[in-house]
C-alpha positions in Angstrom: 39.7 -0.8 7.0 37.4 1.8 8.6 33.9 2.7 7.3 33.9 5.0 4.3 31.4 7.7 5.4 30.3 8.3 1.8 28.8 4.8 1.7 26.2 5.5 4.3 22.7 6.0 3.1 21.4 9.5 2.9 17.7 9.6 3.6 17.3 12.5 1.2 17.5 9.9 -1.6 14.5 7.9 -0.4 11.2 8.5 -2.4 7.9 7.3 -1.1 5.0 6.3 -3.4 1.5 5.9 -2.1 -0.8 3.9 -4.4 1.7 4.5 -7.3 1.8 8.3 -6.8 5.1 10.0 -5.7 4.3 11.5 -2.3 6.7 14.4 -2.8 6.0 16.0 0.6 7.1 12.9 2.6 10.2 13.6 4.7 10.3 10.4 6.7 9.2 6.8 6.4 9.6 4.1 9.0 8.5 0.5 8.6 9.3 -2.5 10.7 8.3 -6.1 11.4 7.8 -7.3 14.9 8.1 -11.1 15.5 5.8 -12.4 18.2 6.8 -15.4 20.3 5.0 -17.8 22.6 6.6 -19.5 25.6 7.2 -23.2 25.3 7.6 -25.1 28.6 9.9 -28.0 28.1 10.2 -31.2 30.1 13.5 -31.8 31.8 14.5 -28.1 32.1 13.5 -24.9 33.8 14.5 -23.0 30.7 11.6 -21.7 28.7 11.9 -22.0 24.9 10.3 -19.6 22.4 8.3 -20.3 19.3 7.7 -17.7 16.7 3.9 -17.5 16.1 3.2 -14.3 14.1 4.7 -11.3 12.5 3.2 -7.8 12.8 4.1 -5.0 10.3 3.7 -1.3 11.3 5.1 2.0 10.1 4.7 5.7 9.7 4.9 8.2 6.9 5.5 11.8 8.0 5.8 15.0 6.0 4.6 18.4 5.1 0.9 19.0 4.7 0.4 20.3 1.1 -3.2 19.1 0.6 -5.9 16.9 2.1 -5.9 14.1 -0.5 -4.5 11.3 1.5 -6.5 12.3 4.7 -9.7 12.4 2.6 -8.9 8.9 1.1 -8.3 7.5 4.6 -11.5 9.2 5.9 -13.7 7.1 3.7 -13.8 4.6 6.6 -16.1 7.1 8.4 -18.8 6.4 5.8 -20.7 3.4 6.9 -21.3 2.4 3.3 -17.6 2.2 2.4 -14.7 0.1 3.5 -11.2 1.1 4.7 -8.6 2.3 2.3 -6.2 -0.6 1.6 -3.3 0.4 -0.6 0.4 -0.1 -1.2 3.4 2.0 -0.4 6.7 1.8 -2.4 9.9 3.1 -0.9 12.7 3.7 -3.4 16.2 4.0 -1.9 18.7 5.3 -4.4 21.6 7.2 -2.9 24.2 7.4 -5.7 27.2 7.3 -3.3 26.1 4.4 -1.0 27.3 1.2 -2.5 24.5 -1.5 -2.5 21.9 1.0 -1.2 19.6 0.9 -4.3 16.4 -0.9 -3.3 12.7 -0.9 -4.0 10.5 -2.0 -1.0 6.9 -2.8 -1.7 4.7 -2.6 1.4 1.5 -4.6 0.9 -1.9 -4.4 2.4 -1.4 -0.9 4.0 -4.2 0.4 6.2 -3.8 3.7 8.0 -4.5 4.0 11.7 -5.4 7.6 12.1 -7.0 10.4 10.0 -5.0 13.6 10.5 -7.7 16.2 10.0 -6.0 19.4 11.2 -2.9 20.2 13.3 -1.8 23.8 12.7 0.1 26.5 14.7 0.5 30.2 13.7 3.9 30.8 12.1 4.8 27.1 11.7 4.9 24.9 8.7 2.2 22.3 9.0 3.3 18.7 9.2 1.4 15.4 9.5 1.9 11.8 10.4 0.3 8.7 8.9 0.8 5.6 11.1 -0.2 2.4 9.3 -0.3 -1.4 9.5 0.5 -3.7 6.7 0.2 -7.4 5.7 3.8 -7.8 4.4 6.5 -6.5 2.2 8.8 -7.5 -0.7 12.2 -6.3 -1.9 11.8 -5.8 -5.6 
């Protein structure tokens, strides 16, 4: 039986929460885990094996700029007397038509890589991106 197109996940039904607060201006989130491998030379063969050695988590939130709150929170790292913002992101997937799509993904140990201070153009809606690293995630 072919794919029922109504069962695909519509990204409009994904909500992003940063530090427990619904980030209503988010229009996209991306999060992935990259598995790093080391080569293992093996006796009796020229074939090189691979050994998983670490996992690196990265992502990006992008959306419309409606205030400076998140940028200001990230900017605290520029004060030599304060540490970096370490927070959590929750992504809620809840498309009512997509069977099995409902999920809550908790992204842990989030630290943002850049501080988007200003990026504007006359006549255009201002958007911003927040690339980040994380220490892990959990499906709730």
